[in-house]
PLY file of the C-alpha trace (Angstrom):
ply
format ascii 1.0
element vertex 90
property float x
property float y
property float z
element edge 89
property int vertex1
property int vertex2
end_header
127.00 188.38 1.53
127.81 184.74 2.21
129.14 185.35 5.73
126.25 183.37 7.21
127.28 180.34 5.13
130.93 180.61 6.16
129.97 180.77 9.84
127.72 177.74 9.45
130.58 175.52 8.35
133.03 176.17 11.21
133.89 173.33 13.59
131.89 174.93 16.40
128.83 175.26 14.21
128.89 171.82 12.57
125.93 170.46 14.55
123.90 173.60 13.92
124.98 173.60 10.25
123.82 170.01 9.81
120.46 170.83 11.42
120.08 173.95 9.26
120.92 172.03 6.08
118.40 169.33 6.97
115.70 171.93 7.67
116.50 173.65 4.37
116.21 170.37 2.46
112.92 169.45 4.14
111.55 172.96 3.60
112.66 172.99 -0.03
111.13 169.57 -0.68
107.83 170.55 0.90
107.66 173.76 -1.13
108.74 172.14 -4.40
111.54 174.65 -5.07
115.17 174.01 -6.00
118.12 174.46 -3.66
119.44 177.18 -5.96
116.16 179.08 -5.73
116.13 178.93 -1.91
119.79 180.01 -1.69
119.21 182.91 -4.10
116.08 183.95 -2.21
117.94 183.83 1.13
120.86 185.83 -0.24
118.65 188.50 -1.78
116.50 188.82 1.35
119.61 189.22 3.52
121.07 191.79 1.11
117.83 193.80 1.24
117.54 193.54 5.03
121.19 194.58 5.49
120.27 198.04 4.21
118.25 198.57 7.41
119.54 196.10 10.01
122.59 194.13 11.04
121.20 190.60 11.40
122.61 187.90 13.69
123.77 185.68 10.82
124.19 182.66 13.12
120.48 182.72 13.93
118.98 183.53 10.53
116.30 181.11 9.40
114.53 181.38 6.05
112.26 178.62 4.78
109.18 178.03 2.68
106.37 176.01 4.21
103.32 174.58 2.50
100.10 175.72 4.09
96.91 174.27 2.74
96.91 174.88 -0.99
99.58 177.61 -0.84
102.98 178.29 0.61
104.33 180.64 3.27
107.74 182.32 3.38
108.94 182.13 6.99
111.91 184.34 7.82
113.54 184.90 11.19
116.18 187.63 11.15
117.31 188.47 14.70
118.48 192.11 14.77
121.87 193.01 16.27
121.68 196.71 15.31
119.73 199.10 13.15
121.20 200.91 10.15
120.02 204.32 9.01
120.18 204.11 5.19
120.24 207.90 4.92
123.44 208.11 6.97
125.36 205.22 5.39
127.28 207.52 3.02
128.46 209.84 5.82
0 1
1 2
2 3
3 4
4 5
5 6
6 7
7 8
8 9
9 10
10 11
11 12
12 13
13 14
14 15
15 16
16 17
17 18
18 19
19 20
20 21
21 22
22 23
23 24
24 25
25 26
26 27
27 28
28 29
29 30
30 31
31 32
32 33
33 34
34 35
35 36
36 37
37 38
38 39
39 40
40 41
41 42
42 43
43 44
44 45
45 46
46 47
47 48
48 49
49 50
50 51
51 52
52 53
53 54
54 55
55 56
56 57
57 58
58 59
59 60
60 61
61 62
62 63
63 64
64 65
65 66
66 67
67 68
68 69
69 70
70 71
71 72
72 73
73 74
74 75
75 76
76 77
77 78
78 79
79 80
80 81
81 82
82 83
83 84
84 85
85 86
86 87
87 88
88 89
């Protein structure tokens, strides 16, 4: 569940992790939501998506952007493989 966070904090990913954290803070500030809300939203979206795909966790990007008078949820989940939920129990 939190594999994407663990990978973000490795030595090789420190530059990318810093950029991702900054983008998350800017996105969160623009959307007026808490860090906890954005983390919970990201986790739940990844859990739901994992029923159907294997995402590339290193490239996942989820943010909320203000657009006019509303907000837009922008999610990029690069797909490594597809999962057939009907065959998972086999």
